[in-house]
PQR file with spaces between the fields and no chain letter, atoms N, CA, C, O and H, PARSE charges and radii, in Angstrom:
ATOM       1  N    UNK     1      19.453   58.831   14.777 -0.4000 1.5000
ATOM       2  CA   UNK     1      20.210   57.895   13.975 -0.0000 2.0000
ATOM       3  C    UNK     1      21.108   58.653   12.998  0.5500 1.7000
ATOM       4  O    UNK     1      20.722   59.693   12.465 -0.5500 1.4000
ATOM       5  N    UNK     2      22.304   58.124   12.773 -0.4000 1.5000
ATOM       6  CA   UNK     2      23.255   58.778   11.883 -0.0000 2.0000
ATOM       7  C    UNK     2      22.879   58.540   10.420  0.5500 1.7000
ATOM       8  O    UNK     2      22.307   57.510   10.063 -0.5500 1.4000
ATOM       9  H    UNK     2      22.618   57.279   13.207  0.4000 1.0000
ATOM      10  N    UNK     3      23.214   59.514    9.599 -0.4000 1.5000
ATOM      11  CA   UNK     3      22.925   59.373    8.164 -0.0000 2.0000
ATOM      12  C    UNK     3      24.048   58.595    7.484  0.5500 1.7000
ATOM      13  O    UNK     3      25.205   58.687    7.893 -0.5500 1.4000
ATOM      14  H    UNK     3      23.679   60.351    9.889  0.4000 1.0000
ATOM      15  N    UNK     4      23.711   57.834    6.452 -0.4000 1.5000
ATOM      16  CA   UNK     4      24.744   57.055    5.755 -0.0000 2.0000
ATOM      17  C    UNK     4      25.727   57.972    5.029  0.5500 1.7000
ATOM      18  O    UNK     4      25.351   59.007    4.478 -0.5500 1.4000
ATOM      19  H    UNK     4      22.770   57.760    6.119  0.4000 1.0000
ATOM      20  N    UNK     5      26.974   57.569    5.044 -0.4000 1.5000
ATOM      21  CA   UNK     5      28.015   58.331    4.366 -0.0000 2.0000
ATOM      22  C    UNK     5      28.246   57.693    2.989  0.5500 1.7000
ATOM      23  O    UNK     5      29.092   56.814    2.829 -0.5500 1.4000
ATOM      24  H    UNK     5      27.280   56.729    5.492  0.4000 1.0000
ATOM      25  N    UNK     6      27.476   58.155    2.010 -0.4000 1.5000
ATOM      26  CA   UNK     6      27.528   57.554    0.680 -0.0000 2.0000
ATOM      27  C    UNK     6      28.885   57.767    0.000  0.5500 1.7000
ATOM      28  O    UNK     6      29.339   56.915   -0.763 -0.5500 1.4000
ATOM      29  H    UNK     6      26.788   58.869    2.141  0.4000 1.0000
ATOM      30  N    UNK     7      29.514   58.880    0.270 -0.4000 1.5000
ATOM      31  CA   UNK     7      30.832   59.143   -0.322 -0.0000 2.0000
ATOM      32  C    UNK     7      31.871   58.135    0.137  0.5500 1.7000
ATOM      33  O    UNK     7      32.698   57.678   -0.653 -0.5500 1.4000
ATOM      34  H    UNK     7      29.146   59.572    0.890  0.4000 1.0000
ATOM      35  N    UNK     8      31.825   57.794    1.410 -0.4000 1.5000
ATOM      36  CA   UNK     8      32.767   56.801    1.958 -0.0000 2.0000
ATOM      37  C    UNK     8      32.515   55.433    1.336  0.5500 1.7000
ATOM      38  O    UNK     8      33.449   54.735    0.942 -0.5500 1.4000
ATOM      39  H    UNK     8      31.154   58.165    2.051  0.4000 1.0000
ATOM      40  N    UNK     9      31.225   55.059    1.253 -0.4000 1.5000
ATOM      41  CA   UNK     9      30.885   53.757    0.669 -0.0000 2.0000
ATOM      42  C    UNK     9      31.323   53.675   -0.783  0.5500 1.7000
ATOM      43  O    UNK     9      31.836   52.645   -1.221 -0.5500 1.4000
ATOM      44  H    UNK     9      30.466   55.626    1.573  0.4000 1.0000
ATOM      45  N    UNK    10      31.124   54.750   -1.530 -0.4000 1.5000
ATOM      46  CA   UNK    10      31.525   54.777   -2.939 -0.0000 2.0000
ATOM      47  C    UNK    10      33.035   54.637   -3.056  0.5500 1.7000
ATOM      48  O    UNK    10      33.527   53.897   -3.907 -0.5500 1.4000
ATOM      49  H    UNK    10      30.707   55.587   -1.174  0.4000 1.0000
ATOM      50  N    UNK    11      33.763   55.336   -2.216 -0.4000 1.5000
ATOM      51  CA   UNK    11      35.231   55.271   -2.241 -0.0000 2.0000
ATOM      52  C    UNK    11      35.718   53.853   -1.940  0.5500 1.7000
ATOM      53  O    UNK    11      36.667   53.374   -2.561 -0.5500 1.4000
ATOM      54  H    UNK    11      33.363   55.937   -1.524  0.4000 1.0000
ATOM      55  N    UNK    12      35.066   53.184   -0.987 -0.4000 1.5000
ATOM      56  CA   UNK    12      35.443   51.815   -0.654 -0.0000 2.0000
ATOM      57  C    UNK    12      35.191   50.869   -1.831  0.5500 1.7000
ATOM      58  O    UNK    12      35.995   49.976   -2.100 -0.5500 1.4000
ATOM      59  H    UNK    12      34.295   53.573   -0.483  0.4000 1.0000
ATOM      60  N    UNK    13      34.064   51.071   -2.533 -0.4000 1.5000
ATOM      61  CA   UNK    13      33.771   50.239   -3.707 -0.0000 2.0000
ATOM      62  C    UNK    13      34.817   50.482   -4.797  0.5500 1.7000
ATOM      63  O    UNK    13      35.285   49.537   -5.432 -0.5500 1.4000
ATOM      64  H    UNK    13      33.410   51.796   -2.315  0.4000 1.0000
ATOM      65  N    UNK    14      35.182   51.748   -5.012 -0.4000 1.5000
ATOM      66  CA   UNK    14      36.191   52.076   -6.026 -0.0000 2.0000
ATOM      67  C    UNK    14      37.536   51.451   -5.684  0.5500 1.7000
ATOM      68  O    UNK    14      38.217   50.926   -6.565 -0.5500 1.4000
ATOM      69  H    UNK    14      34.802   52.515   -4.497  0.4000 1.0000
ATOM      70  N    UNK    15      37.926   51.500   -4.415 -0.4000 1.5000
ATOM      71  CA   UNK    15      39.191   50.891   -3.997 -0.0000 2.0000
ATOM      72  C    UNK    15      39.158   49.378   -4.186  0.5500 1.7000
ATOM      73  O    UNK    15      40.156   48.780   -4.588 -0.5500 1.4000
ATOM      74  H    UNK    15      37.373   51.926   -3.698  0.4000 1.0000
ATOM      75  N    UNK    16      38.026   48.764   -3.900 -0.4000 1.5000
ATOM      76  CA   UNK    16      37.897   47.317   -4.079 -0.0000 2.0000
ATOM      77  C    UNK    16      38.018   46.951   -5.558  0.5500 1.7000
ATOM      78  O    UNK    16      38.672   45.966   -5.903 -0.5500 1.4000
ATOM      79  H    UNK    16      37.215   49.249   -3.573  0.4000 1.0000
ATOM      80  N    UNK    17      37.389   47.739   -6.432 -0.4000 1.5000
ATOM      81  CA   UNK    17      37.485   47.495   -7.868 -0.0000 2.0000
ATOM      82  C    UNK    17      38.925   47.637   -8.349  0.5500 1.7000
ATOM      83  O    UNK    17      39.419   46.819   -9.126 -0.5500 1.4000
ATOM      84  H    UNK    17      36.858   48.539   -6.153  0.4000 1.0000
ATOM      85  N    UNK    18      39.591   48.690   -7.875 -0.4000 1.5000
ATOM      86  CA   UNK    18      40.973   48.941   -8.280 -0.0000 2.0000
ATOM      87  C    UNK    18      41.886   47.797   -7.825  0.5500 1.7000
ATOM      88  O    UNK    18      42.756   47.353   -8.574 -0.5500 1.4000
ATOM      89  H    UNK    18      39.191   49.354   -7.244  0.4000 1.0000
ATOM      90  N    UNK    19      41.680   47.329   -6.598 -0.4000 1.5000
ATOM      91  CA   UNK    19      42.492   46.244   -6.068 -0.0000 2.0000
ATOM      92  C    UNK    19      42.274   44.966   -6.873  0.5500 1.7000
ATOM      93  O    UNK    19      43.229   44.259   -7.195 -0.5500 1.4000
ATOM      94  H    UNK    19      40.973   47.690   -5.989  0.4000 1.0000
ATOM      95  N    UNK    20      41.020   44.673   -7.194 -0.4000 1.5000
ATOM      96  CA   UNK    20      40.701   43.475   -7.962 -0.0000 2.0000
ATOM      97  C    UNK    20      41.317   43.559   -9.360  0.5500 1.7000
ATOM      98  O    UNK    20      41.848   42.571   -9.867 -0.5500 1.4000
ATOM      99  H    UNK    20      40.244   45.248   -6.932  0.4000 1.0000
ATOM     100  N    UNK    21      41.248   44.724   -9.972 -0.4000 1.5000
ATOM     101  CA   UNK    21      41.815   44.922  -11.311 -0.0000 2.0000
ATOM     102  C    UNK    21      43.325   44.725  -11.289  0.5500 1.7000
ATOM     103  O    UNK    21      43.880   44.083  -12.181 -0.5500 1.4000
ATOM     104  H    UNK    21      40.817   45.526   -9.561  0.4000 1.0000
ATOM     105  N    UNK    22      44.000   45.275  -10.268 -0.4000 1.5000
ATOM     106  CA   UNK    22      45.448   45.117  -10.150 -0.0000 2.0000
ATOM     107  C    UNK    22      45.833   43.660   -9.919  0.5500 1.7000
ATOM     108  O    UNK    22      46.834   43.189  -10.459 -0.5500 1.4000
ATOM     109  H    UNK    22      43.550   45.796   -9.543  0.4000 1.0000
ATOM     110  N    UNK    23      45.038   42.942   -9.114 -0.4000 1.5000
ATOM     111  CA   UNK    23      45.313   41.528   -8.874 -0.0000 2.0000
ATOM     112  C    UNK    23      45.168   40.714  -10.154  0.5500 1.7000
ATOM     113  O    UNK    23      45.968   39.814  -10.412 -0.5500 1.4000
ATOM     114  H    UNK    23      44.225   43.325   -8.676  0.4000 1.0000
ATOM     115  N    UNK    24      44.150   41.027  -10.958 -0.4000 1.5000
ATOM     116  CA   UNK    24      43.970   40.344  -12.235 -0.0000 2.0000
ATOM     117  C    UNK    24      45.152   40.605  -13.150  0.5500 1.7000
ATOM     118  O    UNK    24      45.672   39.683  -13.779 -0.5500 1.4000
ATOM     119  H    UNK    24      43.501   41.758  -10.748  0.4000 1.0000
ATOM     120  N    UNK    25      45.578   41.861  -13.227 -0.4000 1.5000
ATOM     121  CA   UNK    25      46.708   42.220  -14.078 -0.0000 2.0000
ATOM     122  C    UNK    25      47.968   41.514  -13.601  0.5500 1.7000
ATOM     123  O    UNK    25      48.733   40.999  -14.417 -0.5500 1.4000
ATOM     124  H    UNK    25      45.156   42.610  -12.717  0.4000 1.0000
ATOM     125  N    UNK    26      48.194   41.482  -12.296 -0.4000 1.5000
ATOM     126  CA   UNK    26      49.364   40.813  -11.725 -0.0000 2.0000
ATOM     127  C    UNK    26      49.330   39.312  -12.030  0.5500 1.7000
ATOM     128  O    UNK    26      50.358   38.721  -12.363 -0.5500 1.4000
ATOM     129  H    UNK    26      47.572   41.900  -11.634  0.4000 1.0000
ATOM     130  N    UNK    27      48.155   38.700  -11.917 -0.4000 1.5000
ATOM     131  CA   UNK    27      48.010   37.272  -12.201 -0.0000 2.0000
ATOM     132  C    UNK    27      48.243   36.988  -13.677  0.5500 1.7000
ATOM     133  O    UNK    27      48.787   35.943  -14.034 -0.5500 1.4000
ATOM     134  H    UNK    27      47.320   39.180  -11.646  0.4000 1.0000
ATOM     135  N    UNK    28      47.834   37.910  -14.527 -0.4000 1.5000
ATOM     136  CA   UNK    28      48.013   37.726  -15.961 -0.0000 2.0000
ATOM     137  C    UNK    28      49.498   37.838  -16.330  0.5500 1.7000
ATOM     138  O    UNK    28      49.967   37.127  -17.220 -0.5500 1.4000
ATOM     139  H    UNK    28      47.392   38.759  -14.237  0.4000 1.0000
ATOM     140  N    UNK    29      50.237   38.722  -15.657 -0.4000 1.5000
ATOM     141  CA   UNK    29      51.649   38.935  -15.957 -0.0000 2.0000
ATOM     142  C    UNK    29      52.552   37.900  -15.300  0.5500 1.7000
ATOM     143  O    UNK    29      53.672   37.690  -15.766 -0.5500 1.4000
ATOM     144  H    UNK    29      49.856   39.299  -14.935  0.4000 1.0000
ATOM     145  N    UNK    30      52.109   37.257  -14.250 -0.4000 1.5000
ATOM     146  CA   UNK    30      52.945   36.316  -13.502 -0.0000 2.0000
ATOM     147  C    UNK    30      53.489   35.183  -14.372  0.5500 1.7000
ATOM     148  O    UNK    30      54.689   34.919  -14.300 -0.5500 1.4000
ATOM     149  H    UNK    30      51.199   37.428  -13.871  0.4000 1.0000
ATOM     150  N    UNK    31      52.683   34.493  -15.193 -0.4000 1.5000
ATOM     151  CA   UNK    31      53.251   33.422  -16.021 -0.0000 2.0000
ATOM     152  C    UNK    31      54.270   33.951  -17.029  0.5500 1.7000
ATOM     153  O    UNK    31      55.254   33.270  -17.319 -0.5500 1.4000
ATOM     154  H    UNK    31      51.708   34.707  -15.251  0.4000 1.0000
ATOM     155  N    UNK    32      54.055   35.134  -17.559 -0.4000 1.5000
ATOM     156  CA   UNK    32      54.992   35.697  -18.526 -0.0000 2.0000
ATOM     157  C    UNK    32      56.323   36.020  -17.853  0.5500 1.7000
ATOM     158  O    UNK    32      57.381   35.755  -18.423 -0.5500 1.4000
ATOM     159  H    UNK    32      53.256   35.687  -17.323  0.4000 1.0000
ATOM     160  N    UNK    33      56.283   36.584  -16.658 -0.4000 1.5000
ATOM     161  CA   UNK    33      57.525   36.914  -15.952 -0.0000 2.0000
ATOM     162  C    UNK    33      58.208   35.667  -15.433  0.5500 1.7000
ATOM     163  O    UNK    33      59.435   35.625  -15.348 -0.5500 1.4000
ATOM     164  H    UNK    33      55.423   36.799  -16.195  0.4000 1.0000
ATOM     165  N    UNK    34      57.442   34.655  -15.086 -0.4000 1.5000
ATOM     166  CA   UNK    34      58.018   33.461  -14.475 -0.0000 2.0000
ATOM     167  C    UNK    34      58.884   32.703  -15.475  0.5500 1.7000
ATOM     168  O    UNK    34      59.921   32.157  -15.096 -0.5500 1.4000
ATOM     169  H    UNK    34      56.445   34.689  -15.155  0.4000 1.0000
ATOM     170  N    UNK    35      58.482   32.658  -16.745 -0.4000 1.5000
ATOM     171  CA   UNK    35      59.212   31.898  -17.746 -0.0000 2.0000
ATOM     172  C    UNK    35      60.429   32.632  -18.284  0.5500 1.7000
ATOM     173  O    UNK    35      61.395   31.989  -18.696 -0.5500 1.4000
ATOM     174  H    UNK    35      57.640   33.102  -17.053  0.4000 1.0000
ATOM     175  N    UNK    36      60.411   33.932  -18.292 -0.4000 1.5000
ATOM     176  CA   UNK    36      61.508   34.689  -18.875 -0.0000 2.0000
ATOM     177  C    UNK    36      62.173   35.559  -17.811  0.5500 1.7000
ATOM     178  O    UNK    36      61.903   36.756  -17.708 -0.5500 1.4000
ATOM     179  H    UNK    36      59.626   34.454  -17.957  0.4000 1.0000
ATOM     180  N    UNK    37      63.025   34.948  -17.044 -0.4000 1.5000
ATOM     181  CA   UNK    37      63.708   35.651  -15.963 -0.0000 2.0000
ATOM     182  C    UNK    37      65.022   36.191  -16.513  0.5500 1.7000
ATOM     183  O    UNK    37      65.830   35.437  -17.055 -0.5500 1.4000
ATOM     184  H    UNK    37      63.244   33.976  -17.129  0.4000 1.0000
ATOM     185  N    UNK    38      65.234   37.492  -16.374 -0.4000 1.5000
ATOM     186  CA   UNK    38      66.469   38.109  -16.838 -0.0000 2.0000
ATOM     187  C    UNK    38      67.508   38.040  -15.726  0.5500 1.7000
ATOM     188  O    UNK    38      67.257   38.459  -14.595 -0.5500 1.4000
ATOM     189  H    UNK    38      64.578   38.105  -15.934  0.4000 1.0000
ATOM     190  N    UNK    39      68.670   37.510  -16.061 -0.4000 1.5000
ATOM     191  CA   UNK    39      69.762   37.428  -15.105 -0.0000 2.0000
ATOM     192  C    UNK    39      70.861   38.359  -15.600  0.5500 1.7000
ATOM     193  O    UNK    39      71.404   38.164  -16.687 -0.5500 1.4000
ATOM     194  H    UNK    39      68.874   37.170  -16.979  0.4000 1.0000
ATOM     195  N    UNK    40      71.184   39.360  -14.809 -0.4000 1.5000
ATOM     196  CA   UNK    40      72.225   40.309  -15.184 -0.0000 2.0000
ATOM     197  C    UNK    40      73.585   39.627  -15.126  0.5500 1.7000
ATOM     198  O    UNK    40      73.856   38.866  -14.197 -0.5500 1.4000
ATOM     199  H    UNK    40      70.743   39.518  -13.925  0.4000 1.0000
ATOM     200  N    UNK    41      74.442   39.889  -16.107 -0.4000 1.5000
ATOM     201  CA   UNK    41      75.776   39.263  -16.099 -0.0000 2.0000
ATOM     202  C    UNK    41      76.639   39.800  -14.961  0.5500 1.7000
ATOM     203  O    UNK    41      76.495   40.945  -14.533 -0.5500 1.4000
ATOM     204  H    UNK    41      74.222   40.507  -16.862  0.4000 1.0000
ATOM     205  N    UNK    42      77.527   38.951  -14.490 -0.4000 1.5000
ATOM     206  CA   UNK    42      78.467   39.345  -13.437 -0.0000 2.0000
ATOM     207  C    UNK    42      79.407   40.422  -13.988  0.5500 1.7000
ATOM     208  O    UNK    42      79.679   40.430  -15.189 -0.5500 1.4000
ATOM     209  H    UNK    42      77.643   38.020  -14.837  0.4000 1.0000
ATOM     210  N    UNK    43      79.908   41.326  -13.147 -0.4000 1.5000
ATOM     211  CA   UNK    43      80.820   42.365  -13.631 -0.0000 2.0000
ATOM     212  C    UNK    43      82.081   41.801  -14.292  0.5500 1.7000
ATOM     213  O    UNK    43      82.581   42.407  -15.240 -0.5500 1.4000
ATOM     214  H    UNK    43      79.687   41.320  -12.172  0.4000 1.0000
ATOM     215  N    UNK    44      82.606   40.685  -13.836 -0.4000 1.5000
ATOM     216  CA   UNK    44      83.818   40.115  -14.401 -0.0000 2.0000
ATOM     217  C    UNK    44      83.548   39.097  -15.495  0.5500 1.7000
ATOM     218  O    UNK    44      84.475   38.459  -15.993 -0.5500 1.4000
ATOM     219  H    UNK    44      82.200   40.193  -13.066  0.4000 1.0000
ATOM     220  N    UNK    45      82.285   38.938  -15.874 -0.4000 1.5000
ATOM     221  CA   UNK    45      81.913   37.943  -16.871 -0.0000 2.0000
ATOM     222  C    UNK    45      82.397   38.375  -18.254  0.5500 1.7000
ATOM     223  O    UNK    45      82.368   39.561  -18.582 -0.5500 1.4000
ATOM     224  H    UNK    45      81.531   39.456  -15.469  0.4000 1.0000
ATOM     225  N    UNK    46      82.842   37.408  -19.068 -0.4000 1.5000
ATOM     226  CA   UNK    46      83.367   37.701  -20.399 -0.0000 2.0000
ATOM     227  C    UNK    46      82.282   38.241  -21.316  0.5500 1.7000
ATOM     228  O    UNK    46      82.567   39.079  -22.171 -0.5500 1.4000
ATOM     229  H    UNK    46      82.866   36.444  -18.802  0.4000 1.0000
ATOM     230  N    UNK    47      81.052   37.784  -21.160 -0.4000 1.5000
ATOM     231  CA   UNK    47      79.972   38.244  -22.032 -0.0000 2.0000
ATOM     232  C    UNK    47      79.647   39.712  -21.770  0.5500 1.7000
ATOM     233  O    UNK    47      79.166   40.405  -22.667 -0.5500 1.4000
ATOM     234  H    UNK    47      80.821   37.103  -20.465  0.4000 1.0000
ATOM     235  N    UNK    48      79.901   40.193  -20.559 -0.4000 1.5000
ATOM     236  CA   UNK    48      79.616   41.584  -20.232 -0.0000 2.0000
ATOM     237  C    UNK    48      80.599   42.525  -20.912  0.5500 1.7000
ATOM     238  O    UNK    48      80.244   43.661  -21.227 -0.5500 1.4000
ATOM     239  H    UNK    48      80.291   39.631  -19.830  0.4000 1.0000
ATOM     240  N    UNK    49      81.838   42.071  -21.148 -0.4000 1.5000
ATOM     241  CA   UNK    49      82.835   42.942  -21.751 -0.0000 2.0000
ATOM     242  C    UNK    49      82.848   42.833  -23.267  0.5500 1.7000
ATOM     243  O    UNK    49      83.594   43.555  -23.928 -0.5500 1.4000
ATOM     244  H    UNK    49      82.127   41.148  -20.893  0.4000 1.0000
ATOM     245  N    UNK    50      82.028   41.934  -23.838 -0.4000 1.5000
ATOM     246  CA   UNK    50      81.934   41.832  -25.274 -0.0000 2.0000
ATOM     247  C    UNK    50      82.889   40.806  -25.845  0.5500 1.7000
ATOM     248  O    UNK    50      82.921   40.632  -27.063 -0.5500 1.4000
ATOM     249  H    UNK    50      81.422   41.347  -23.301  0.4000 1.0000
ATOM     250  N    UNK    51      83.668   40.118  -25.028 -0.4000 1.5000
ATOM     251  CA   UNK    51      84.585   39.104  -25.513 -0.0000 2.0000
ATOM     252  C    UNK    51      83.785   37.876  -25.877  0.5500 1.7000
ATOM     253  O    UNK    51      82.731   37.618  -25.295 -0.5500 1.4000
ATOM     254  H    UNK    51      83.642   40.259  -24.038  0.4000 1.0000
ATOM     255  N    UNK    52      84.283   37.114  -26.841 -0.4000 1.5000
ATOM     256  CA   UNK    52      83.600   35.885  -27.217 -0.0000 2.0000
ATOM     257  C    UNK    52      84.510   34.709  -26.925  0.5500 1.7000
ATOM     258  O    UNK    52      85.721   34.857  -26.762 -0.5500 1.4000
ATOM     259  H    UNK    52      85.139   37.323  -27.314  0.4000 1.0000
ATOM     260  N    UNK    53      83.897   33.536  -26.863 -0.4000 1.5000
ATOM     261  CA   UNK    53      84.690   32.338  -26.607 -0.0000 2.0000
ATOM     262  C    UNK    53      84.708   31.980  -25.137  0.5500 1.7000
ATOM     263  O    UNK    53      84.043   32.613  -24.317 -0.5500 1.4000
ATOM     264  H    UNK    53      82.914   33.416  -26.995  0.4000 1.0000
ATOM     265  N    UNK    54      85.476   30.959  -24.820 -0.4000 1.5000
ATOM     266  CA   UNK    54      85.585   30.452  -23.454 -0.0000 2.0000
ATOM     267  C    UNK    54      86.528   31.353  -22.663  0.5500 1.7000
ATOM     268  O    UNK    54      87.662   31.556  -23.095 -0.5500 1.4000
ATOM     269  H    UNK    54      86.015   30.444  -25.487  0.4000 1.0000
ATOM     270  N    UNK    55      86.110   31.899  -21.530 -0.4000 1.5000
ATOM     271  CA   UNK    55      86.986   32.783  -20.773 -0.0000 2.0000
ATOM     272  C    UNK    55      88.165   32.040  -20.149  0.5500 1.7000
ATOM     273  O    UNK    55      89.123   32.680  -19.717 -0.5500 1.4000
ATOM     274  H    UNK    55      85.189   31.734  -21.179  0.4000 1.0000
ATOM     275  N    UNK    56      88.122   30.703  -20.090 -0.4000 1.5000
ATOM     276  CA   UNK    56      89.216   29.936  -19.511 -0.0000 2.0000
ATOM     277  C    UNK    56      90.389   29.822  -20.491  0.5500 1.7000
ATOM     278  O    UNK    56      91.524   29.623  -20.058 -0.5500 1.4000
ATOM     279  H    UNK    56      87.344   30.183  -20.441  0.4000 1.0000
ATOM     280  N    UNK    57      90.144   29.941  -21.788 -0.4000 1.5000
ATOM     281  CA   UNK    57      91.220   29.846  -22.772 -0.0000 2.0000
ATOM     282  C    UNK    57      91.700   31.223  -23.145  0.5500 1.7000
ATOM     283  O    UNK    57      90.880   32.129  -23.295 -0.5500 1.4000
ATOM     284  H    UNK    57      89.221   30.103  -22.139  0.4000 1.0000
ATOM     285  N    UNK    58      92.992   31.423  -23.303 -0.4000 1.5000
ATOM     286  CA   UNK    58      93.523   32.739  -23.676 -0.0000 2.0000
ATOM     287  C    UNK    58      93.175   33.089  -25.120  0.5500 1.7000
ATOM     288  O    UNK    58      93.117   32.212  -25.981 -0.5500 1.4000
ATOM     289  H    UNK    58      93.658   30.687  -23.181  0.4000 1.0000
ATOM     290  N    UNK    59      92.949   34.351  -25.373 -0.4000 1.5000
ATOM     291  CA   UNK    59      92.651   34.812  -26.731 -0.0000 2.0000
ATOM     292  C    UNK    59      93.931   34.907  -27.534  0.5500 1.7000
ATOM     293  O    UNK    59      94.969   35.289  -26.994 -0.5500 1.4000
ATOM     294  H    UNK    59      92.997   35.064  -24.674  0.4000 1.0000
ATOM     295  N    UNK    60      93.879   34.563  -28.826 -0.4000 1.5000
ATOM     296  CA   UNK    60      95.082   34.600  -29.674 -0.0000 2.0000
ATOM     297  C    UNK    60      95.238   35.909  -30.360  0.5500 1.7000
ATOM     298  O    UNK    60      96.196   36.103  -31.108 -0.5500 1.4000
ATOM     299  H    UNK    60      93.036   34.253  -29.265  0.4000 1.0000
């Protein structure tokens, strides 16, 4: 009969713990990321160039 490979079993338990911990962290961060989504401004957008006001009206 083969002898048990305790090192392999320990490594599998450690990987399972790590995976569970990462899933918990991801679940905890998901609501925070879901509510505050950052949208990068378009390259031609007036807010990106620092101009203020309505881009449809000419600046005086």
